[in-house]
LUMTI-461293 format. One record per atom (N, C-alpha, C): z, x, y; residue in three letters. Coordinates in steps of 0.2 Angstrom, whole numbers, padded with zeros to 4 digits, always signed. Atoms other than C-alpha are relative to their C-alpha. Last residue first. Layout:
N
ZXYala...
This chain:
417
-0006+0001+0004unk+0985+0019+0529unk+0006-0004+0009unk-0004-0001-0003unk+0966+0021+0535unk+0006-0003-0001unk-0004+0006-0001unk+0954+0018+0522unk+0004+0003+0004unk-0005-0003+0002unk+0938+0032+0522unk+0008-0005+0004unk-0003+0007-0004unk+0921+0023+0517unk+0009+0003-0001unk-0006+0002+0001unk+0911+0037+0507unk+0004-0004+0006unk+0002+0008+0000unk+0893+0036+0510unk+0006-0002-0002unk-0003+0001+0005unk+0893+0054+0519unk+0002-0007-0002unk-0009+0003-0002unk+0882+0055+0532unk+0001+0000-0008unk-0005+0003+0005unk+0862+0064+0531unk+0008+0000+0001unk-0007-0001-0002unk+0851+0064+0546unk+0006-0003-0004unk-0004+0003+0000unk+0834+0067+0545unk+0007+0001+0000unk-0007+0000+0002unk+0820+0079+0549unk+0004-0008+0001unk-0004+0002-0004unk+0802+0080+0549unk+0007+0000+0000unk+0003+0007-0001unk+0788+0086+0539unk+0005-0004+0007unk-0007+0002-0007unk+0798+0104+0541unk-0006-0007+0003unk-0009-0003-0001unk+0784+0109+0527unk+0002-0001+0007unk-0003+0003-0005unk+0766+0104+0522unk+0009+0001-0001unk-0008+0000-0001unk+0756+0116+0512unk+0003-0004+0007unk-0002+0002-0005unk+0735+0110+0508unk+0008+0001-0002unk-0009+0004+0002unk+0730+0119+0493unk+0003+0000+0008unk-0002+0001-0007unk+0711+0120+0491unk+0006-0001+0002unk-0005-0003+0002unk+0702+0120+0474unk+0002+0004+0004unk+0000-0008-0002unk+0686+0115+0483unk+0007+0003-0004unk+0011-0002+0002unk+0681+0100+0473unk+0002+0004+0003unk+0003-0004+0009unk+0700+0098+0465unk-0005+0002+0004unk+0005+0002-0001unk+0707+0097+0485unk-0002+0002-0008unk+0007-0003+0005unk+0726+0099+0482unk-0006-0002+0000unk+0008+0003+0002unk+0738+0092+0494unk-0005+0004-0002unk+0006-0005+0005unk+0757+0100+0492unk-0007-0005-0001unk+0008+0002+0002unk+0773+0094+0500unk-0006+0002-0001unk+0003-0003+0007unk+0789+0104+0500unk-0006-0003-0003unk+0004-0009+0001unk+0800+0102+0516unk-0006-0001-0007unk+0006+0003+0007unk+0809+0087+0523unk-0005+0004+0000unk+0005-0002+0000unk+0823+0095+0535unk-0002-0002-0006unk+0005-0002+0005unk+0840+0091+0535unk-0006-0001+0002unk+0008+0000-0002unk+0852+0088+0548unk-0004+0002-0004unk+0004-0003-0005unk+0868+0086+0540unk-0007-0001+0002unk-0002+0005-0007unk+0876+0082+0525unk-0004+0006+0003unk-0005-0005-0004unk+0868+0091+0507unk+0002-0003+0007unk-0007-0001+0003unk+0862+0082+0492unk+0004+0002+0004unk-0003-0007-0005unk+0847+0074+0500unk+0007+0001-0006unk-0006+0001+0001unk+0836+0060+0490unk+0005+0006+0002unk-0005-0007-0002unk+0818+0055+0492unk+0007+0000-0001unk-0006+0000+0000unk+0805+0041+0488unk+0005+0007+0000unk-0001-0005+0004unk+0788+0041+0492unk+0009+0001+0001unk-0008+0005-0001unk+0776+0027+0501unk+0004+0007-0006unk-0004-0005+0004unk+0759+0035+0505unk+0006+0000+0000unk-0010-0001+0001unk+0748+0027+0513unk+0003-0001-0004unk-0003+0005+0008unk+0727+0031+0513unk+0007+0002+0000unk-0006+0000+0000unk+0715+0036+0527unk+0003-0004-0005unk-0003+0006+0006unk+0696+0038+0529unk+0007+0000+0001unk-0004+0003-0005unk+0689+0050+0543unk+0004-0007-0004unk-0001-0005-0004unk+0678+0059+0528unk+0002-0006+0004unk+0007-0001-0004unk+0680+0050+0512unk+0001+0000+0007unk-0002+0003-0005unk+0696+0051+0500unk-0007+0002+0007unk+0003-0002-0002unk+0694+0051+0480unk+0001-0002+0009unk+0009+0003+0000unk+0708+0048+0472unk-0006+0003+0005unk+0001+0003-0008unk+0727+0050+0476unk-0006-0004-0002unk+0007-0001-0003unk+0729+0061+0456unk+0001-0008+0008unk+0003+0007+0002unk+0749+0062+0452unk-0006+0001+0004unk+0007-0001+0002unk+0753+0081+0452unk-0002-0006-0001unk+0002-0007-0006unk+0774+0078+0455unk-0011+0001-0003unk+0006-0006+0008unk+0779+0062+0447unk-0003+0004+0006unk+0007+0006+0003unk+0794+0052+0456unk-0005+0008-0001unk-0001+0005+0006unk+0811+0056+0465unk-0008-0002+0002unk+0007+0005+0002unk+0808+0072+0476unk+0003-0005-0005unk+0004+0000+0007unk+0824+0082+0480unk-0005-0004+0002unk+0005+0009+0002unk+0829+0087+0498unk-0003+0003-0008unk-0005+0006-0003unk+0845+0101+0500unk-0004-0006+0000unk-0008+0001+0002unk+0840+0115+0492unk+0003-0004+0002unk+0000-0006-0004unk+0820+0112+0492unk+0008+0001-0003unk-0006+0003-0004unk+0809+0101+0479unk+0004+0007+0003unk-0003-0007+0000unk+0792+0106+0477unk+0009-0004+0004unk-0004+0000-0004unk+0779+0089+0477unk+0006+0005-0002unk-0004-0002+0000unk+0762+0090+0473unk+0008-0001+0004unk-0008+0001-0005unk+0750+0075+0477unk+0005+0005-0005unk-0006+0000+0007unk+0732+0078+0470unk+0006+0002+0004unk-0007-0004-0001unk+0717+0075+0482unk+0005-0002-0005unk-0001+0004+0006unk+0697+0071+0479unk+0007+0004-0002unk-0006-0004+0002unk+0691+0075+0495unk-0001-0002-0004unk-0003+0005+0001unk+0672+0068+0503unk+0006+0005-0004unk+0002+0000+0007unk+0665+0080+0517unk+0006-0004-0004unk+0007+0004+0002unk+0666+0080+0535unk-0002-0001-0006unk+0005-0004+0002unk+0685+0086+0539unk-0008-0005-0002unk+0000-0004-0006unk+0701+0076+0546unk-0008+0004+0000unk+0004-0005+0003unk+0704+0065+0530unk-0004+0004+0007unk+0008+0002-0004unk+0719+0056+0536unk-0004+0006-0003unk+0005-0006+0001unk+0735+0055+0525unk-0007-0001+0002unk+0010+0002+0000unk+0746+0044+0529unk-0003+0006+0002unk+0003-0005-0004unk+0765+0045+0525unk-0008-0001+0001unk+0007+0004+0001unk+0779+0031+0522unk-0004+0006+0003unk+0007+0000-0003unk+0795+0035+0518unk-0003-0001+0000unk+0005+0002+0002unk+0812+0030+0507unk-0004+0002+0008unk+0004+0003-0007unk+0828+0033+0504unk-0006+0001-0002unk+0007+0001-0002unk+0838+0037+0488unk-0002-0003+0006unk+0001+0008+0003unk+0859+0038+0489unk-0012+0003+0003unk+0001-0001+0006unk+0865+0057+0486unk-0001-0007-0002unk+0003-0007+0005unk+0871+0058+0505unk-0001-0004-0008unk-0006-0002+0002unk+0867+0041+0515unk-0001+0007-0003unk+0000+0003+0007unk+0853+0041+0526unk+0006+0001-0002unk-0005-0001+0004unk+0850+0041+0544unk+0001-0003-0006unk-0005-0004-0002unk+0836+0040+0554unk+0004+0004-0003unk-0006+0004+0000unk+0825+0031+0542unk+0003+0006+0006unk-0003-0004+0005unk+0806+0036+0539unk+0006-0001+0004unk-0008+0004+0000unk+0790+0025+0543unk+0005+0005-0004unk+0001+0006-0001unk+0772+0029+0547unk+0006-0003+0000unk-0005+0003+0003unk+0774+0049+0546unk-0001-0008+0002unk-0005+0002-0005unk+0758+0060+0549unk+0004-0007-0004unk-0008+0005+0006unk+0749+0071+0534unk+0003-0003+0007unk-0007+0001-0006unk+0731+0078+0543unk+0005-0006-0003unk-0003+0006+0000unk+0717+0086+0532unk+0008-0002+0004unk+0002+0005+0004unk+0706+0097+0536unk+0002-0008-0002unk+0002-0004+0007unk+0714+0106+0548unk-0004-0007-0001unk-0006+0001+0005unk+0725+0095+0561unk-0005+0003-0006unk+0002-0002+0005unk+0720+0105+0578unk+0001-0002-0008unk-0004-0004+0006unk+0727+0097+0593unk-0005+0002-0007unk-0003+0006+0007unk+0712+0091+0605unk+0002+0005-0004unk+0003-0001+0006unk+0707+0105+0620unk+0006-0003-0006unk-0005-0001+0004unk+0708+0098+0636unk-0001+0002-0009unk+0003+0002+0005unk+0697+0099+0650unk+0004+0003-0005unk-0005+0000+0006unk+0701+0093+0667unk-0002+0002-0008unk-0003+0006+0007unk+0685+0091+0678unk+0007+0005-0006unk+0004-0001+0004unk+0687+0103+0694unk+0000-0004-0006unk+0000-0006+0006unk+0699+0098+0706unk-0009-0001-0004unk+0001+0001+0008unk+0697+0087+0720unk-0001+0005-0003unk+0000-0005+0005unk+0704+0089+0738unk-0001-0004-0008unk+0000+0005+0007unk+0705+0078+0754unk-0004+0007-0005unk+0006-0002+0005unk+0710+0081+0770unk+0001-0004-0005unk-0001+0001+0007unk+0716+0071+0784unk-0003+0004-0004unk+0006-0005+0003unk+0721+0076+0801unk-0001+0000-0006unk+0002+0004+0005unk+0736+0062+0806unk-0008+0005-0003unk+0002+0004-0005unk+0743+0073+0821unk-0005-0005-0003unk+0000+0003-0010unk+0751+0083+0812unk+0001-0004+0000unk+0000-0005-0004unk+0743+0084+0792unk+0003-0002+0008unk-0004+0000-0007unk+0739+0070+0781unk+0003+0007+0002unk-0004+0000-0002unk+0732+0071+0763unk-0002-0001+0007unk+0002+0002-0008unk+0721+0064+0753unk+0007+0002+0000unk-0006+0001-0003unk+0721+0070+0731unk-0002+0000+0010unk+0000+0002-0005unk+0711+0066+0718unk+0004+0002+0005unk-0006+0002-0006unk+0712+0076+0702unk-0004-0002+0005unk+0000-0004-0007unk+0697+0075+0689unk+0006-0002+0003unk+0001+0004-0004unk+0695+0068+0670unk+0001+0007+0007unk-0006+0009-0001unk+0701+0070+0653unk-0003-0001+0007unk-0002+0004-0006unk+0685+0080+0647unk+0005-0005+0000unk+0001+0005-0002unk+0686+0087+0628unk+0002+0000+0007unk-0003+0002-0006unk+0688+0099+0619unk-0006-0003+0001unk+0006-0005-0004unk+0685+0101+0599unk+0006+0000+0009unk-0001-0009-0002unk+0691+0086+0593unk-0001+0001+0004unk+0003-0001-0003unk+0693+0065+0592unk+0004+0012+0002unk-0004-0005-0002unk+0699+0058+0579unk-0003+0005+0006unk-0006-0003+0005unk+0689+0045+0572unk+0005+0002+0003unk-0004-0008+0000unk+0674+0048+0584unk+0006+0001-0007unk+0006-0005+0001unk+0667+0031+0584unk-0002+0005-0003unk+0004+0004+0007unk+0683+0020+0581unk-0007+0006-0001unk-0005-0003+0007unk+0691+0032+0595unk-0004-0002-0006unk+0000-0008-0001unk+0677+0031+0609unk+0004+0002-0008unk+0005-0001+0003unk+0676+0012+0607unk-0002+0008-0004unk+0001+0002+0005unk+0694+0009+0610unk-0007+0001-0005unk+0002+0007+0000unk+0696+0020+0624unk-0001-0001-0009unk+0010+0001-0001unk+0704+0036+0623unk+0000-0007-0003unk+0001+0004+0008unk+0722+0035+0627unk-0007-0001+0001unk+0010+0001-0001unk+0726+0046+0645unk+0002-0004-0006unk+0003-0001+0007unk+0745+0047+0653unk-0005-0004-0003unk+0006+0005+0001unk+0749+0052+0670unk-0002+0002-0010unk+0003+0001+0007unk+0762+0061+0678unk-0002-0006-0001unk+0004+0004+0002unk+0764+0070+0695unk-0002-0001-0008unk+0002+0000+0007unk+0778+0085+0699unk-0005-0007-0001unk+0000+0008+0002unk+0779+0089+0718unk-0003+0000-0008unk+0005+0000+0004unk+0780+0109+0725unk+0003-0009-0005unk-0005+0006+0006unk+0790+0112+0740unk-0007-0002-0006unk-0001-0002+0005unk+0780+0128+0749unk+0005-0004-0006unk+0004-0005+0001unk+0779+0118+0767unk+0004+0004-0007unk-0002-0006-0007unk+0788+0103+0766unk-0003+0006-0003unk+0001-0005+0006unk+0779+0086+0754unk+0001+0008+0006unk+0003-0005-0004unk+0780+0069+0763unk+0004+0006-0005unk+0002-0006+0006unk+0780+0053+0753unk-0001+0010+0004unk+0006-0004-0006unk+0793+0045+0762unk-0003+0003-0002unk+0004+0003-0006unk+0800+0029+0754unk-0004+0003+0004unk-0004+0002-0010unk+0806+0038+0741unk-0007-0003+0001unk-0001-0005-0006unk+0798+0050+0726unk+0004-0003+0007unk-0004-0004+0004unk+0796+0039+0710unk+0003+0006+0005unk+0002-0008+0002unk+0787+0028+0720unk+0008+0003-0001unk-0003-0005-0003unk+0794+0008+0720unk-0002+0009-0002unk+0005-0007+0001unk+0784-0005+0712unk+0003+0007+0004unk+0006-0006-0004unk+0794-0019+0717unk-0001+0005-0003unk+0005+0006+0002unk+0806-0035+0705unk-0008+0005+0005unk+0001+0005-0005unk+0820-0027+0712unk-0004-0002-0002unk-0008+0002-0004unk+0817-0009+0707unk-0001-0008+0003unk-0003+0006-0002unk+0802-0004+0696unk+0008-0001+0003unk-0006+0004+0005unk+0797+0014+0694unk+0001-0009+0003unk-0004+0005-0003unk+0784+0024+0700unk+0004-0003-0004unk-0008-0002-0008unk+0776+0040+0697unk+0003-0006+0002unk-0007+0002+0002unk+0768+0036+0679unk+0005+0004+0005unk-0003-0003-0003unk+0750+0031+0681unk+0007+0000-0001unk-0004+0005-0003unk+0740+0024+0666unk+0005+0006+0004unk-0005-0004-0001unk+0723+0032+0662unk+0005-0006+0003unk-0003+0005-0004unk+0708+0024+0651unk+0010+0004+0001unk-0007+0004-0001unk+0700+0036+0642unk+0001-0004+0005unk-0002+0001+0005unk+0681+0042+0637unk+0007-0003-0001unk-0001+0007+0005unk+0675+0037+0651unk+0000-0001-0006unk+0006-0001+0004unk+0683+0053+0660unk-0003-0006-0003unk+0000-0002+0007unk+0698+0049+0670unk-0008+0000-0001unk+0006+0005+0004unk+0700+0049+0689unk-0002+0002-0007unk+0005-0004+0004unk+0718+0055+0693unk-0005-0004-0003unk+0002+0002+0004unk+0726+0051+0709unk-0004+0003-0006unk+0002-0008+0007unk+0737+0060+0721unk-0003-0007-0006unk+0003+0003+0010unk+0735+0047+0737unk+0000+0008-0002unk+0003+0007+0001unk+0743+0048+0756unk-0002-0002-0008unk+0005+0001+0004unk+0753+0064+0752unk-0001-0006+0001unk-0001+0008+0001unk+0759+0065+0771unk-0004+0001-0007unk+0004+0005+0002unk+0760+0084+0773unk+0003-0006-0004unk+0000+0005+0006unk+0772+0097+0780unk-0005-0006+0001unk-0003+0006-0002unk+0768+0113+0789unk+0002-0005-0004unk-0007-0002-0004unk+0767+0131+0786unk+0002-0006+0002unk+0000-0003-0008unk+0754+0129+0772unk+0005-0001+0004unk+0002-0008-0001unk+0753+0131+0753unk+0000+0002+0008unk+0003-0001-0005unk+0761+0112+0748unk-0001+0008+0002unk-0003-0004-0005unk+0763+0112+0729unk-0003+0002+0006unk+0005-0003-0006unk+0755+0102+0717unk+0006+0003+0006unk-0002-0003-0005unk+0760+0101+0699unk-0002+0001+0005unk+0003-0002-0006unk+0752+0089+0689unk+0005+0003+0005unk-0006-0002-0005unk+0758+0084+0672unk-0004+0004+0005unk+0003-0005-0005unk+0745+0076+0660unk+0005+0000+0003unk-0003+0002-0006unk+0751+0065+0644unk-0004+0008+0005unk+0000-0005-0004unk+0738+0063+0630unk+0004+0000+0007unk-0001-0001-0008unk+0741+0050+0619unk+0000+0005+0003unk-0004+0001-0004unk+0732+0049+0602unk+0004+0000+0006unk+0001+0001-0007unk+0721+0038+0593unk+0005+0004+0005unk+0003-0007-0002unk+0726+0042+0575unk-0003+0000+0006unk+0006-0003-0002unk+0737+0029+0573unk-0003+0005+0002unk+0005+0002+0003unk+0751+0023+0563unk-0008+0001+0001unk+0001-0004+0005unk+0763+0034+0571unk-0005-0004-0005unk+0000+0006+0006unk+0759+0025+0587unk+0002+0004-0006unk-0003+0006-0002unk+0759+0035+0602unk+0001-0005-0006unk+0002+0006+0003unk+0758+0052+0595unk+0002-0008+0004unk-0003+0005+0000unk+0759+0064+0610unk-0001-0004-0005unk+0001+0006+0006unk+0750+0078+0616unk+0006-0005-0005unk-0005+0001+0004unk+0755+0087+0633unk-0003-0004-0007unk+0004+0007+0004unk+0743+0094+0645unk+0007+0001-0007unk-0002-0002+0008unk+0749+0105+0659unk-0001-0008-0003unk-0001+0005+0003unk+0741+0106+0677unk+0000+0003-0009unk+0002+0000+0009unk+0742+0117+0691unk+0002-0004-0004unk-0001+0005+0005unk+0738+0115+0709unk-0002+0002-0006unk+0002-0003+0007unk+0741+0126+0723unk+0002-0007-0006unk-0007+0000+0006unk+0739+0118+0740unk-0003+0003-0006unk-0006+0003-0002unk+0732+0121+0757unk+0005-0001-0006unk-0002+0007+0007unk+0720+0135+0750unk+0006-0003+0004unk-0004-0001+0005unk+0712+0146+0765unk+0004-0006-0004unk-0001+0007+0004unk+0697+0146+0772unk+0005+0002-0003unk-0003+0000+0004unk+0693+0162+0785unk+0002-0006-0004unk-0007+0003+0002unk+0683+0162+0799unk+0001+0001-0007unk-0004-0002+0005unk+0668+0173+0807unk+0008-0004-0002unk-0006+0002+0000unk+0657+0167+0820unk+0004-0002-0007unk-0003-0001+0005unk+0640+0176+0823unk+0007-0002+0002unk-0008-0003+0000unk+0629+0176+0837unk+0004-0001-0007unk-0004+0005+0003unk+0610+0172+0840unk+0007+0005-0001unk-0005-0004+0002unk+0595+0178+0851unk+0005-0005-0005unk-0003+0003+0007unk+0577+0172+0852unk+0007+0003+0000unk-0005-0001-0001unk+0564+0171+0868unk+0005-0001-0007unk-0008+0004+0005unk+0548+0169+0868unk+0005+0006+0001unk-0003-0003+0006unk+0538+0173+0882unk+0005-0001-0002unk+0005+0000+0008unk+0526+0161+0891unk+0006+0004-0004unk+0006-0005+0000unk+0530+0165+0910unk-0003+0000-0007unk+0007+0001-0004unk+0541+0153+0913unk-0004+0004-0002unk+0000+0000-0008unk+0551+0157+0897unk-0006-0002+0005unk+0009-0004-0003unk+0551+0150+0881unk+0003+0000+0005unk+0003+0008-0007unk+0566+0144+0870unk-0004+0006+0003unk+0008-0003+0001unk+0575+0153+0852unk-0002-0005+0007unk+0006+0002-0004unk+0593+0149+0849unk-0006+0005+0004unk+0005-0003-0002unk+0603+0153+0833unk-0003-0004+0006unk+0003+0005-0005unk+0621+0150+0830unk-0007+0003+0004unk+0007-0005-0001unk+0626+0158+0812unk-0001-0005+0007unk+0003+0004-0002unk+0645+0150+0806unk-0005+0005+0005unk+0002-0003-0008unk+0653+0163+0794unk-0005-0006+0001unk+0003+0002-0004unk+0665+0159+0782unk-0003+0003+0005unk+0004-0001-0006unk+0674+0169+0771unk-0004-0004+0002unk+0003-0008+0000unk+0684+0164+0756unk-0002-0002+0009unk-0005-0006-0004unk+0688+0147+0749unk-0003+0005+0002unk-0001-0007+0002unk+0676+0135+0747unk+0005+0003+0005unk-0002-0001+0007unk+0674+0114+0751unk+0002+0007-0006unk-0001-0005+0004unk+0676+0111+0769unk+0001+0001-0007unk-0005-0001+0008unk+0670+0098+0774unk+0002+0003-0002unk+0002-0002+0008unk+0657+0101+0788unk+0007-0001-0002unk-0007+0002+0003unk+0656+0093+0807unk-0002+0001-0009unk+0001+0002+0008unk+0645+0097+0821unk+0005-0001-0005unk-0006+0000+0005unk+0644+0093+0837unk-0001+0001-0006unk+0000+0005+0009unk+0631+0095+0849unk+0003+0002-0002unk-0005+0002+0004unk+0628+0099+0868unk+0000-0002-0007unk-0001+0004+0007unk+0614+0106+0877unk+0005-0001-0004unk-0001-0002+0006unk+0614+0111+0896unk-0002-0003-0005unk-0001+0008+0007unk+0609+0107+0912unk+0001+0006-0004unk-0007+0002+0002unk+0614+0123+0927unk-0003-0005-0005unk-0006-0003-0001unk+0595+0126+0927unk+0005-0003+0002unk-0002-0005-0007unk+0584+0114+0920unk+0004+0004+0000unk-0006+0000-0001unk+0580+0114+0901unk+0001+0002+0006unk-0001-0004-0005unk+0564+0108+0893unk+0008+0000+0002unk+0007+0000-0003unk+0555+0101+0878unk+0002+0004+0007unk+0002+0006-0011unk+0570+0100+0870unk-0003+0003+0002unk-0001-0003-0004unk+0565+0106+0849unk+0001-0003+0007unk+0006+0003-0007unk+0569+0095+0836unk+0002+0005+0005unk+0005-0006-0002unk+0581+0102+0823unk-0008-0002+0003unk+0003-0001-0003unk+0597+0090+0827unk-0008+0007-0003unk+0003+0008-0001unk+0611+0086+0821unk-0005+0001+0000unk+0002+0002-0006unk+0613+0105+0816unk-0002-0006-0002unk-0004+0005-0002unk+0623+0109+0800unk-0002-0002+0007unk+0002+0000-0006unk+0612+0119+0790unk+0003-0006+0003unk+0000+0004-0002unk+0622+0126+0776unk-0005-0001+0007unk+0000-0002-0006unk+0621+0144+0766unk-0003-0009+0003unk+0006+0004-0001unk+0626+0146+0748unk+0000-0001+0009unk+0007+0002+0004unk+0638+0156+0737unk-0007-0004+0005unk+0003-0004+0004unk+0648+0165+0748unk-0005-0001-0006unk-0007-0002+0005unk+0648+0155+0762unk-0002+0005-0004unk+0003-0005+0008unk+0635+0155+0776unk+0007-0001-0002unk-0008-0001+0002unk+0638+0138+0789unk-0003+0005-0005unk-0003-0002+0005unk+0622+0137+0799unk+0004+0004-0002unk-0007-0002+0003unk+0619+0130+0816unk-0002+0001-0007unk-0001+0002+0007unk+0602+0129+0826unk+0005+0003-0003unk-0004-0003+0004unk+0596+0128+0843unk+0003-0003-0006unk+0000+0002+0008unk+0577+0125+0848unk+0008+0003-0003unk-0006-0003+0002unk+0573+0126+0866unk+0002-0004-0009unk+0001-0002+0010unk+0554+0125+0868unk+0010+0001-0003unk+0003+0004+0005unk+0555+0127+0888unk+0000+0001-0008unk+0000-0003+0005unk+0568+0136+0903unk-0003-0005-0006unk-0001+0005+0008unk+0567+0131+0917unk-0003+0005-0003unk+0005+0001+0005unk+0572+0144+0931unk-0001-0004-0005unk+0003+0005-0006unk+0585+0147+0942unk-0005-0001-0002unk+0005-0003-0006unk+0596+0156+0927unk-0003-0007+0006unk-0001-0004-0007unk+0611+0151+0919unk-0003+0002+0005unk+0004-0004-0005unk+0605+0138+0908unk+0004+0003+0007unk+0001+0001-0010unk+0619+0131+0897unk-0006+0006+0003unk+0007-0005-0002unk+0618+0130+0877unk+0000-0002+0009unk+0004+0003-0005unk+0634+0121+0871unk-0004+0006+0004unk+0005-0003-0003unk+0641+0118+0854unk-0003+0001+0004unk+0001+0003-0008unk+0659+0110+0851unk-0005+0006+0002unk+0000-0004-0004unk+0664+0114+0830unk-0003-0004+0007unk+0003+0001-0006unk+0671+0104+0819unk+0001+0003+0004unk+0002-0006-0007unk+0678+0108+0803unk-0006-0002+0005unk+0006+0001-0003unk+0684+0094+0791unk+0001+0003+0007unk-0003+0004-0010unk+0699+0097+0781unk-0006+0000+0001unk-0005+0007+0000unk+0700+0101+0761unk-0004-0005+0005unk+0002+0005+0006unk+0702+0117+0759unk-0001-0007+0002unk-0005+0002+0008unk+0711+0124+0773unk-0005-0003-0002unk+0005+0008+0006unk+0706+0129+0790unk+0002+0002-0009unk+0001-0002+0008unk+0719+0140+0801unk-0005-0005-0002unk-0004+0003+0005unk+0719+0142+0821unk-0002+0000-0007unk+0005+0004+0005unk+0705+0146+0833unk+0004-0004-0006unk+0002-0002+0005unk+0719+0148+0846unk-0006-0004-0005unk-0001-0006-0002unk+0728+0140+0860unk-0006+0006-0003unk+0000-0004+0006unk+0726+0122+0853unk-0003+0007+0006unk+0005-0004+0004unk+0729+0112+0869unk+0002+0004-0004unk+0003-0006-0002unk+0747+0104+0872unk-0005+0003-0004unk+0005-0004+0006unk+0755+0088+0867unk-0003+0006+0006unk+0009+0000-0002unk+0769+0080+0877unk-0003+0005-0004unk+0006+0005+0002unk+0784+0073+0867unk-0006+0002+0005unk+0000+0004-0006unk+0795+0089+0865unk-0004-0006+0000unk+0008+0004-0001unk+0800+0099+0849unk-0001-0004+0005unk+0006-0005-0002unk+0813+0114+0851unk-0007-0007+0003unk+0007+0000+0005unk+0826+0100+0852unk-0004+0004+0003unk-0001-0007+0007unk+0840+0105+0863unk-0005+0000-0004unk+0002-0005-0004unk+0835+0092+0877unk+0000+0007-0004unk+0003-0005+0006unk+0837+0078+0864unk-0002+0007+0003unk-0005+0002+0003unk+0844+0063+0877unk+0001+0005-0005unk-0008+0003+0000unk+0829+0062+0884unk+0003+0001-0002unk-0001+0007+0001unk+0815+0072+0876unk+0004-0003+0001unk-0005+0000+0004unk+0808+0089+0885unk+0003-0008-0002unk+0003-0002+0009unk+0792+0092+0892unk+0007+0000-0005unk+0004+0003+0004unk+0798+0086+0909unk-0004-0001-0006unk+0003-0003+0001unk+0813+0097+0912unk-0007-0006-0005unk+0006-0001-0005unk+0824+0090+0923unk-0006+0002-0003unk+0000+0005-0001unk+0837+0089+0908unk-0005-0006+0006unk+0003+0003+0007unk+0833+0104+0903unk+0000-0005+0001unk+0008-0001+0001unk+0836+0112+0920unk-0005-0004-0005unk+0001+0004-0005unk+0854+0103+0922unk-0009+0000+0001unk+0001+0008+0002unk+0859+0111+0905unk-0003-0004+0005unk+0006+0002+0006unk+0854+0129+0911unk-0001-0007-0003unk+0006+0001-0005unk+0865+0124+0929unk-0005+0000-0006unk+0005+0005+0004unk+0879+0118+0917unk-0005+0001+0005unk-0001+0004+0001unk+0889+0135+0922unk-0003-0006-0004unk+0005+0006-0003unk+0879+0148+0927unk+0004-0007+0000unk+0001+0000-0006unk+0896+0160+0923unk-0006-0005+0003unk+0007-0006-0002unk+0900+0154+0907unk-0001+0001+0007unk-0003-0007-0005unk+0915+0142+0908unk-0002+0004+0001unk-0001+0001-0008unk+0902+0126+0905unk+0005+0007+0001unk-0007+0005-0002unk+0896+0134+0890unk+0000-0002+0006unk-0005-0002+0000unk+0877+0139+0888unk+0006-0006+0001unk-0005+0003+0000unk+0859+0133+0885unk+0006+0004+0000unk-0004-0005+0000unk+0841+0140+0883unk+0007-0004+0006unk-0006+0003-0005unk+0831+0128+0874unk+0004+0006+0003unk-0004-0003+0003unk+0814+0136+0868unk+0007+0000+0004unk-0002-0005-0005unk+0799+0125+0870unk+0007+0004-0006unk-0007+0000+0003unk+0788+0115+0858unk+0002+0005+0008unk-0002-0004-0003unk+0772+0104+0865unk+0008+0002-0003unk-0004+0001-0006unk+0766+0092+0853unk+0003+0007+0002unk-0006+0000+0003unk+0748+0098+0845unk+0007-0002+0003unk-0007+0000-0004unk+0732+0092+0851unk+0007+0002-0003unk-0005+0007-0004unk+0718+0088+0839unk+0007+0004+0004unk-0006+0004+0001unk+0705+0101+0837unk+0004-0005+0002unk-0004+0008+0001unk+0687+0105+0838unk+0005-0002-0002unk-0003+0004+0008unk+0681+0123+0837unk+0003-0007+0003unk-0004+0002+0002unk+0671+0129+0851unk+0002-0002-0004unk-0001+0003+0005unk+0653+0137+0853unk+0011-0001-0002unk-0006-0001+0003unk+0646+0145+0868unk+0003-0006-0005unk-0001+0004+0006unk+0628+0150+0870unk+0009+0002+0000unk-0005-0001+0004unk+0622+0156+0887unk+0003-0006-0004unk-0004+0005+0003unk+0603+0154+0891unk+0008+0003-0002unk+0001+0005-0004unk+0591+0166+0902unk+0006-0005-0001unk+0002+0007+0001unk+0595+0180+0891unk+0002-0003+0005unk-0004+0007-0001unk+0597+0196+0898unk-0002-0004-0001unk+0002+0004-0005unk+0585+0213+0891unk+0005-0007+0001unk-0001+0006+0001unk+0593+0227+0885unk-0002-0005+0003unk-0006+0003-0002unk+0589+0243+0894unk-0002-0008-0003unk+0000+0005-0005unk+0573+0253+0884unk+0008-0004+0003unk+0001+0007+0003unk+0580+0267+0873unk-0001-0005+0007unk-0005+0005-0004unk+0576+0284+0881unk+0000-0007-0004unk+0003+0011+0000unk+0567+0296+0870unk+0006-0004+0004unk-0006+0001+0001unk+0570+0317+0874unk-0001-0010+0003unk
């Protein structure tokens, strides 16, 4: 029969404690009406309680601070701080003490020790203290591994370690949406609007210290989260930038391609990097948290080989009277085109002019303006359709319907009797 040897007790003791700020003391008020049996006894006890606020005894929130009673929650973007103490519980001197603290995540292992040098000796009832800090940048399970190695007076090398497991939660839920808009009908460098929806996923209010967009080198950004009132720039969210638990707030930004990139690329195509959001907040007694999103990418709208845009169009036109529009045709391909314009009438909109005329050669990233005349035979909101562009080189036709809408009104003048 095999007997396992008894486990040897270590001469050193390891203690690990998380460092957090205290919280305001909370109590549950117990009160009653004067006609009840206790009378004013409960109310008087609350007034005499030193932890309550004078004049507001029935409020749960007191004016005293209380130390943390548990490990608490750790959220992404916050700074994890821990106090590590190694105490010599024995009656002998211990030599060559080395304390090492590593943080193990799902993707990496980080050394958090302030010093990797060994302490020469540690006398009885003495201790080695260390404080570690780490800004949490990953969600999920984290394991704090604390290892201690030392040498006894007899020259025996000893080693032990302890594991402390905790979860890192997501403090904010960030969702983004992109909106493509043409800032100028004569421009091909379209603006991009970014809407960022930020939701507080914690159980306490947040003070939103900063929510900004750091654009990539291709874009300039304009924040649209403030208004001018009485000559001053005021936030659209008011003077108090608090975000209550589970509340959501929308931030809006306008991005425009820089001139040098727009001129170089003509039209920005494909997937482009917009930038990243930088969010800074404070909770409870000023604990600071920071979160940066990954690089936001936006798929530029596809215009095909040929893009047709409007430079000028009237809002309202008269029935059966000609009106004019100005179109802009841009070659978005990488080849030269020889274009022919065809105009097809619809039931309500009729084109005035010669269909099938040659527009000439159009080089890549080049554009031309085209003035056209139309006439509407039906009142109401009418859609302009029926333009066709044919590339004679490849015998390929591009159809453009529902280009724009105009309001057609009667030109008759009613005379009141």
